[in-house]
C-alpha positions in Angstrom: -26.5 -56.6 130.1 -28.9 -59.0 128.4 -31.5 -56.5 127.4 -33.7 -57.3 124.4 -35.6 -55.4 121.7 -38.4 -57.4 120.1 -39.3 -56.8 116.5 -43.0 -57.0 115.9 -45.3 -56.5 113.0 -48.0 -58.1 110.8 -47.1 -60.7 108.1 -45.4 -59.2 105.0 -44.5 -55.8 106.5 -40.7 -56.5 106.2 -40.1 -57.5 109.8 -38.3 -60.7 109.1 -36.4 -59.1 106.2 -35.0 -56.5 108.6 -34.0 -59.2 111.1 -32.3 -61.2 108.4 -30.3 -58.0 107.4 -29.3 -57.6 111.1 -28.2 -61.2 111.1 -25.9 -60.3 108.2 -24.8 -57.2 110.1 -21.2 -57.7 108.9 -22.5 -56.1 105.7 -22.9 -52.8 107.5 -19.4 -52.2 108.9 -16.0 -53.8 108.9 -16.2 -55.3 112.4 -19.9 -56.1 112.8 -20.3 -59.5 114.4 -23.6 -61.4 114.9 -24.3 -64.6 116.6 -27.5 -66.6 117.1 -28.6 -67.7 120.6 -31.9 -69.2 119.3 -33.3 -69.3 115.8 -35.0 -65.9 116.4 -32.5 -64.1 118.7 -29.4 -62.3 117.6 -26.6 -60.6 119.5 -25.6 -57.6 117.5 -22.7 -55.2 117.8 -23.6 -51.5 118.5 -21.7 -49.3 116.0 -19.7 -46.6 117.9 -17.1 -44.5 116.2 -15.7 -43.5 119.6 -14.5 -47.0 120.2 -12.6 -47.0 116.9 -11.1 -43.6 117.7 -9.9 -44.7 121.1 -8.4 -47.8 119.5 -6.4 -45.6 117.1 -5.0 -43.7 120.0 -4.3 -46.5 122.4 -3.4 -49.3 119.9 -4.7 -52.1 122.1 -4.3 -55.8 121.5 -8.0 -56.2 121.1 -11.3 -54.2 120.8 -14.5 -55.2 122.5 -17.7 -53.4 121.4 -21.1 -53.2 123.1 -23.9 -55.6 122.0 -27.6 -55.8 122.3 -30.1 -58.6 121.6 -32.7 -58.3 118.9 -35.6 -60.8 118.9 -37.7 -61.6 115.8 -41.1 -62.2 117.4 -43.5 -64.7 115.8 -46.1 -63.1 113.5 -49.3 -61.9 114.9 -52.9 -61.9 113.6 -56.2 -60.6 114.9 -57.3 -62.7 117.9 -53.8 -63.3 119.2 -54.8 -62.3 122.7 -57.3 -65.2 122.6 -54.7 -67.6 121.2 -55.4 -67.3 117.5 -52.5 -68.1 115.1 -49.2 -68.0 117.0 -50.8 -65.6 119.5 -49.7 -67.3 122.7 -46.1 -67.7 121.5 -46.1 -64.1 120.2 -47.3 -62.6 123.5 -45.1 -64.8 125.6 -42.0 -63.8 123.6 -42.7 -60.1 123.6 -43.5 -60.0 127.3 -39.9 -61.1 127.9 -38.4 -58.2 125.9 -37.5 -54.8 127.3 -38.6 -52.7 124.4 -40.5 -53.0 121.1 -39.5 -52.3 117.5 -42.8 -52.1 115.7 -42.4 -52.5 111.9 -45.1 -50.9 109.7 -45.5 -51.4 106.0 -45.4 -48.0 104.3 -44.9 -48.9 100.7 -47.1 -50.0 97.7 -46.2 -53.2 95.8 -48.8 -55.4 94.2 -46.3 -58.3 94.2 -46.2 -58.3 98.0 -49.6 -59.2 99.3 -50.8 -57.6 102.5 -52.5 -59.9 105.0 -55.6 -57.5 105.1 -55.6 -56.8 101.3 -54.5 -53.2 101.3 -51.7 -51.0 102.7 -52.7 -49.1 105.8 -50.0 -48.7 108.5 -52.4 -47.1 111.0 -54.8 -50.0 110.7 -51.9 -52.4 111.1 -50.6 -50.5 114.2 -54.1 -50.6 115.7 -54.4 -54.4 115.2 -51.2 -55.1 117.1 -51.9 -52.4 119.7 -55.4 -53.9 120.4 -54.1 -57.4 120.9 -51.4 -56.2 123.2 -53.8 -54.0 125.1 -56.2 -56.9 125.5 -53.5 -59.1 127.0 -52.5 -56.3 129.4 -56.2 -55.9 130.4 -56.4 -59.6 131.2 -53.3 -59.2 133.5 -54.7 -56.1 135.2 -58.2 -57.5 135.8 -56.7 -60.6 137.4 -54.6 -58.6 139.9 -57.5 -56.1 140.5 -59.6 -59.0 141.6 -56.9 -60.1 144.1 -56.6 -56.7 145.8 -60.1 -55.3 145.5 -61.5 -56.8 148.6 -58.6 -55.7 150.8 -58.6 -52.2 149.2 -62.3 -51.6 149.9 -62.9 -53.3 153.2 -59.6 -53.3 155.2 -57.1 -50.8 156.3 -54.4 -52.0 153.9 -53.1 -48.7 152.4 -50.9 -50.5 150.0 -53.8 -52.6 148.6 -55.9 -49.4 148.3 -53.1 -47.6 146.4 -52.5 -50.6 144.2 -56.2 -50.9 143.4 -56.4 -47.1 142.5 -53.4 -47.3 140.2 -54.4 -50.5 138.4 -57.9 -49.1 137.9 -56.4 -46.0 136.1 -54.4 -48.3 133.9 -57.5 -50.4 133.2 -59.7 -47.5 132.2 -57.0 -46.1 130.0 -56.6 -49.4 128.2 -60.4 -49.7 127.8 -60.2 -46.4 125.8 -57.9 -48.2 123.3 -54.8 -46.5 124.6 -51.5 -48.2 125.7 -50.2 -48.3 129.2 -47.2 -46.2 128.5 -49.4 -43.1 128.0 -51.6 -43.8 131.1 -52.0 -40.8 133.4 -50.1 -42.4 136.2 -47.4 -40.7 138.2 -44.0 -42.1 137.5 -43.4 -43.1 141.1 -46.8 -44.9 141.1 -46.0 -47.2 138.2 -44.2 -49.5 140.6 -47.7 -50.8 141.6 -48.0 -52.5 138.2 -44.4 -53.4 137.8 -44.9 -57.1 138.6 -47.4 -57.4 135.7 -44.7 -56.5 133.1 -47.3 -54.8 131.0 -46.5 -55.2 127.3 -47.9 -51.8 126.3 -45.9 -50.0 129.0 -42.6 -51.0 127.3 -40.9 -48.3 125.3 -41.6 -48.5 121.6 -40.1 -47.3 118.3 -41.9 -47.4 115.0 -40.0 -48.4 111.9 -41.6 -47.4 108.6 -40.5 -49.8 105.9 -40.6 -47.7 102.7 -39.7 -48.1 99.0 -36.3 -46.9 97.7 -37.6 -43.5 96.5 -39.0 -42.7 99.9 -36.0 -43.6 102.1 -34.6 -40.0 102.3 -37.8 -38.0 103.0 -40.5 -40.5 103.7 -44.0 -40.5 102.2 -47.7 -40.0 103.0 -47.8 -43.2 104.9 -44.9 -42.1 107.1 -46.6 -38.8 107.8 -49.7 -40.6 108.9 -47.7 -42.7 111.3 -46.0 -39.7 112.8 -49.3 -38.1 113.4 -50.8 -41.2 114.9 -47.9 -41.7 117.4 -47.4 -38.0 118.3 -48.6 -38.5 121.9 -46.5 -41.6 122.5 -43.2 -39.7 122.4 -41.9 -42.5 120.2 -39.1 -42.3 117.6 -40.2 -43.0 114.0 -37.4 -44.4 111.9 -37.5 -44.7 108.1 -35.9 -47.7 106.5 -36.1 -49.6 103.2 -35.9 -53.3 103.8 -35.3 -53.8 100.1 -32.2 -51.5 100.1 -30.9 -53.3 103.3 -31.3 -56.6 101.5 -29.3 -55.4 98.6 -26.5 -54.0 100.9 -26.3 -57.3 102.7 -25.5 -59.1 99.4 -22.5 -57.0 98.6 -19.1 -58.6 99.4 -16.8 -55.8 100.6 -17.1 -52.8 102.9 -16.0 -50.5 100.1 -18.7 -51.8 97.8 -21.3 -51.2 100.5 -20.1 -47.6 101.1 -20.2 -46.9 97.4 -23.7 -48.2 97.2 -24.8 -46.0 100.1 -23.1 -43.0 98.5 -24.9 -43.6 95.2 -28.2 -43.4 97.1 -27.2 -40.3 98.9 -27.0 -42.1 102.3 -24.3 -41.7 104.9 -25.1 -44.9 106.8 -27.3 -47.9 106.4 -30.7 -48.3 107.8 -29.5 -51.3 109.9 -26.9 -49.1 111.5 -29.5 -46.5 112.4 -31.8 -49.2 113.7 -29.2 -50.7 116.0 -28.2 -47.3 117.4 -31.9 -46.3 117.9 -32.5 -49.6 119.6 -29.7 -48.9 122.1 -31.3 -45.5 122.8 -34.7 -47.1 123.1 -33.4 -49.4 125.9 -32.2 -46.2 127.7 -28.6 -47.4 127.6 -25.3 -45.5 127.7 -21.7 -46.4 127.2 -18.5 -45.9 129.2 -15.1 -47.1 128.1 -12.0 -48.7 129.6 -8.8 -48.1 127.6 -5.5 -49.8 128.0 -2.8 -51.5 125.8 -4.4 -54.9 126.4 -7.9 -53.9 125.6 -10.1 -51.0 124.6 -13.7 -51.9 125.6 -17.2 -50.4 125.6 -19.3 -51.2 128.6 -23.1 -51.0 128.6 -24.9 -49.3 131.4 -28.4 -47.9 132.0 -28.5 -44.1 131.9 -28.2 -42.7 135.5 -25.9 -45.4 136.8 -23.5 -44.4 139.6 -19.8 -45.1 139.5 -20.1 -48.2 141.7 -23.0 -49.6 139.6 -20.9 -49.0 136.5 -18.0 -50.8 138.1 -20.3 -53.7 138.9 -20.9 -54.3 135.2 -17.3 -55.4 135.0 -17.4 -57.6 138.1 -19.6 -57.6 141.2 -16.4 -57.4 143.4 -15.7 -54.0 141.7 -19.0 -52.7 143.0 -18.8 -54.2 146.5 -15.2 -53.0 147.1 -15.5 -49.7 145.2 -13.1 -47.0 146.5 -13.0 -44.5 143.7 -13.1 -44.0 139.9 -10.6 -42.2 137.8 -12.6 -40.5 135.0 -11.6 -38.8 131.7 -14.3 -37.4 129.4 -14.1 -38.8 125.9 -13.6 -35.4 124.2 -10.7 -34.6 126.5 -9.1 -38.0 125.9 -9.3 -37.5 122.1 -8.0 -33.9 122.4 -4.9 -34.8 124.4 -4.3 -38.2 123.0 -3.5 -40.3 126.1 -4.2 -40.9 129.7 -0.9 -39.4 130.8 -1.5 -36.2 128.7 -4.9 -35.9 130.3 -3.4 -36.1 133.7 -0.9 -33.5 133.0 -3.6 -31.2 131.6 -5.7 -31.7 134.7 -8.5 -33.5 132.8 -8.5 -36.6 134.9 -10.9 -36.4 137.9 -11.2 -38.6 141.0 -14.9 -39.5 141.6 -16.6 -41.2 144.6 -19.7 -43.3 145.1 -22.2 -40.6 144.2 -20.8 -39.8 140.8 -23.2 -40.4 137.9 -21.5 -41.8 134.9 -21.7 -39.8 131.7 -22.0 -41.4 128.3 -18.5 -41.6 126.8 -16.6 -41.5 130.1 -13.2 -43.3 130.1 -13.0 -44.9 133.5 -10.5 -46.8 135.7 -11.8 -48.2 139.0 -10.0 -48.6 142.3 -11.5 -51.3 144.6 -10.6 -53.5 147.6 -12.5 -56.7 148.5 
């Protein structure tokens, strides 16, 4: 599933440093591949200990993990919505992503010049929010103009509903708020779906802090948490400086010792990748056999036939049933046969909703 998270932020907040650490993701785990599609797009493995545990039990010929795409979006400045700087490129790139990772500078360092002369993550957030909101307003106003006449003069109920919903979005954005928090019923958001509003995309805030603040945060982080409280967005604390140092270490053992010395159990890059996976509303199911143990990416709420279709469209078209073993049961009993004998393998039909961690085998006929 080619779903992308776009990393955004003002210049000198640590955005590109984090992306470069992701590009050296082998520094975070023993089997952490990375490849480049374009200069600013990386395909990154999602760390998942469950995959390693299944491989220990099954001993397959190969292991295939999940991946996501991370995009380093071109820097943004004030006036981007009017084409300033790399504004058009920035807004075009971010419109094509599925979720936003917003990096905020939350550290003091006189040697790293801030584009606006001082450290203020709330101001930085508002600069980017404003530019994205202005771009969304432009899209909304253009569509409102198209449907307004039919909505007000004709009997077109769909046009009337579209006009009403888009107007709610517009008024909300004019208040300086993002589309994701607009007071629109979930089922009504479809009326703006074709606009692909940037500020409706799910967002996560990454606070780039100094080494001393990586465990507990600091005053800047607390201000960010307060500012985003109504957005129901995750706030992640990472030190890009620490991640850069980890990336320079040669062996997995050295990296683990470095993390242990800092009192950390995992790297910030690992946390960022896992949080990005959640941000995209993704889940994992597994197939496990002697030839291959593999993680498959699905959207939360997928039915069994939809999950089968991720492997091949024929699996979905000709779906008959799914044989399902919960991950914990597989680990407890140690094999598929043992799970069968213990009554832990269930036969599921087309209405079954896949749970994160299910081990599945599909029966189909085309």
